C-alpha positions as CSV (number, residue, x, y, z in Angstrom):
1,K,45.3,10.4,-88.8
2,I,42.7,9.2,-91.3
3,K,39.5,9.4,-90.5
4,L,37.1,6.5,-91.0
5,L,33.3,7.7,-90.3
6,Y,31.7,10.5,-91.2
7,K,27.8,10.7,-89.4
8,I,25.8,13.0,-91.0
9,Q,23.6,14.1,-87.6
10,S,20.7,15.6,-89.7
11,K,18.1,14.6,-91.7
12,I,18.9,14.1,-95.3
13,A,15.8,13.6,-97.9
14,I,17.3,11.2,-100.1
15,S,13.6,11.4,-102.3
16,G,10.9,13.8,-103.4
17,L,13.4,17.1,-103.9
18,N,10.7,17.6,-107.3
19,I,8.3,14.8,-107.8
20,A,6.3,16.6,-110.1
21,D,9.1,16.4,-112.6
22,P,12.1,13.4,-112.4
23,A,14.7,14.7,-114.5
24,Q,14.3,17.8,-112.5
25,E,14.6,15.7,-109.3
26,A,17.5,13.8,-110.7
27,A,19.3,17.7,-111.1
28,D,18.3,18.8,-107.8
29,F,19.8,15.6,-105.9
30,Y,23.2,16.2,-107.8
31,K,23.7,19.6,-106.4
32,L,22.5,19.0,-103.2
33,I,25.6,15.9,-103.3
34,K,28.0,18.6,-105.0
35,N,27.3,20.2,-101.5
36,W,27.4,17.9,-99.4
37,I,28.8,17.4,-96.0
38,I,31.2,14.8,-97.0
39,P,32.8,16.7,-99.9
40,K,34.2,14.1,-102.8
41,K,37.8,15.3,-102.9
42,G,40.2,14.0,-101.3
43,K,38.0,11.0,-99.8
44,D,38.3,7.7,-100.8
45,I,34.5,6.9,-99.3
46,K,33.6,3.5,-99.9
47,L,30.6,2.6,-98.3
48,I,26.9,4.5,-97.4
49,V,25.2,4.1,-95.0
50,V,21.6,5.1,-94.9
51,D,20.5,4.3,-91.3
52,T,17.1,4.4,-91.8
53,L,15.0,4.3,-94.7
54,A,12.0,6.1,-93.5
55,R,14.5,9.2,-91.9
56,S,15.4,9.8,-95.3
57,F,12.7,9.2,-96.9
58,I,10.5,12.5,-95.1
59,E,7.3,13.0,-96.3
60,R,7.0,10.1,-98.7
61,D,5.2,6.9,-99.0
62,E,7.8,4.0,-98.8
63,N,4.9,1.5,-100.6
64,S,4.6,4.2,-103.6
65,S,6.0,2.3,-106.3
66,I,6.9,5.8,-107.5
67,D,8.3,7.5,-104.5
68,M,10.4,4.3,-103.8
69,G,11.4,4.9,-107.7
70,I,12.6,7.9,-107.0
71,F,14.4,7.4,-104.3
72,I,16.1,4.2,-105.6
73,N,16.8,6.4,-109.0
74,N,18.6,9.1,-106.4
75,I,20.4,6.3,-104.3
76,N,22.1,5.2,-107.8
77,I,22.8,8.7,-108.0
78,L,25.0,8.9,-105.2
79,R,26.2,5.4,-105.6
80,Q,28.0,6.3,-109.4
81,Y,28.7,10.4,-107.4
82,Y,30.8,8.9,-105.3
83,G,32.1,5.4,-107.1
84,C,30.7,3.6,-104.0
85,T,28.6,0.7,-101.9
86,V,25.3,2.2,-100.4
87,L,23.4,0.4,-98.0
88,V,19.9,1.2,-96.7
89,V,19.2,0.1,-93.5
90,H,15.4,-1.0,-93.2
91,H,13.4,-1.6,-89.9
92,N,10.3,-3.4,-90.2
């Protein structure tokens, strides 16, 4: 049996791990996803859904270009690491 859906129950901060140093932020985020609940090895992941933007934007401002830039960079790291599409759900 192939498991097609993985659900992560806890909040995962995709932004602002180390906002003062963008290079360190990227390195910290990469370390985080390497140890994530969904290991890369043996998985053929095609889509990751971040539901919702607000839930993954812990203690950051969605209207800040700096905070949003870090978020987008981390989404790109996630996309490249898993080699898949990342869909971010944003409710208004």
